[in-house]
C-alpha positions as CSV (number, residue, x, y, z in Angstrom):
1,M,17.2,5.5,-3.9
2,R,16.0,2.1,-5.0
3,Q,17.3,0.6,-1.8
4,R,15.4,3.0,0.4
5,L,12.2,2.7,-1.6
6,A,12.4,-1.1,-1.1
7,E,10.8,-0.6,2.3
8,L,7.6,0.3,0.5
9,N,7.5,-3.3,-1.0
10,P,7.1,-2.0,-4.6
11,V,5.9,-4.2,-7.4
12,S,7.8,-2.0,-9.8
13,V,10.0,1.1,-9.7
14,E,10.9,3.2,-12.7
15,L,13.4,5.9,-11.9
16,R,14.7,8.4,-14.5
17,D,17.5,10.9,-13.8
18,D,16.5,14.1,-15.6
19,S,19.4,16.1,-14.1
20,A,21.0,16.8,-17.4
21,L,17.9,18.6,-18.5
22,H,18.3,21.1,-15.6
23,A,22.0,22.0,-16.1
24,G,22.6,25.5,-14.8
25,H,19.5,25.4,-12.6
26,E,20.3,26.6,-9.0
27,G,19.6,23.1,-7.5
28,A,21.8,21.4,-10.0
29,K,24.7,23.8,-9.1
30,S,24.6,22.5,-5.6
31,G,24.8,18.9,-6.8
32,G,21.1,18.0,-6.2
33,G,19.6,15.8,-9.0
34,H,16.2,16.0,-10.7
35,Y,14.4,12.7,-10.9
36,H,11.1,11.2,-12.2
37,L,9.7,8.3,-10.2
38,V,6.9,5.9,-11.0
39,I,6.4,3.5,-8.2
40,V,3.7,0.8,-7.9
41,S,3.0,-0.7,-4.4
42,D,-0.1,-2.0,-2.7
43,C,1.0,-0.1,0.4
44,F,-0.6,2.9,-1.3
45,Q,-4.1,1.3,-1.1
46,G,-6.7,3.6,0.3
47,L,-4.3,6.6,0.5
48,G,-4.5,9.9,-1.4
49,T,-1.8,11.4,-3.4
50,L,-0.4,13.5,-0.5
51,A,-0.1,10.6,1.9
52,R,1.6,8.5,-0.8
53,H,4.1,11.2,-1.5
54,R,4.8,11.6,2.2
55,M,5.5,7.9,2.5
56,I,8.0,8.2,-0.4
57,Y,9.7,11.3,1.2
58,A,9.9,9.4,4.5
59,A,11.5,6.4,2.9
60,L,14.1,8.6,1.1
61,G,14.8,10.6,4.3
62,D,17.8,12.9,4.2
63,M,18.3,12.2,0.5
64,M,15.6,14.8,-0.1
65,R,17.8,17.5,1.4
66,G,20.9,16.8,-0.6
67,P,21.3,14.3,-3.5
68,I,17.7,14.9,-4.6
69,H,16.8,18.5,-5.5
70,A,13.5,17.7,-7.3
71,L,11.4,14.6,-7.5
72,A,8.4,14.1,-9.8
73,I,6.3,11.2,-8.4
74,R,3.6,8.9,-9.7
75,A,2.6,6.5,-6.9
76,L,0.1,3.8,-7.9
77,T,-1.3,0.6,-6.5
78,A,-1.0,-2.5,-8.7
79,D,-4.7,-2.2,-9.7
80,E,-4.3,1.5,-10.7
81,A,-1.2,0.7,-12.7
82,E,-3.2,-1.9,-14.7
83,S,-6.1,0.4,-15.3
84,P,-6.3,1.7,-18.9
85,S,-7.3,5.2,-17.6
86,S,-4.1,5.3,-15.4
87,Q,-1.9,4.4,-18.3
88,K,-3.3,7.2,-20.4
89,E,-2.4,9.7,-17.6
90,S,1.2,8.6,-17.7
91,R,1.7,9.4,-21.4
């Protein structure tokens, strides 16, 4: 996942595998993992949440139909990541 996300030129990528929390879930039975992603990249500048998520889905490509069952995303610019109000939202 990190390799594919590299095309977005991230300043930072935090990726957490939450699959163990979803054991027994239908998606987990088929082998798909549950992940939480916080990605900071200036390529998100001027884009809304939906456009940012679409960029991430495009970068991950076919992984979204197999190895990844669920993906929680926080996509920020560097300025947003440094903002105190943005940090409160992530807690």
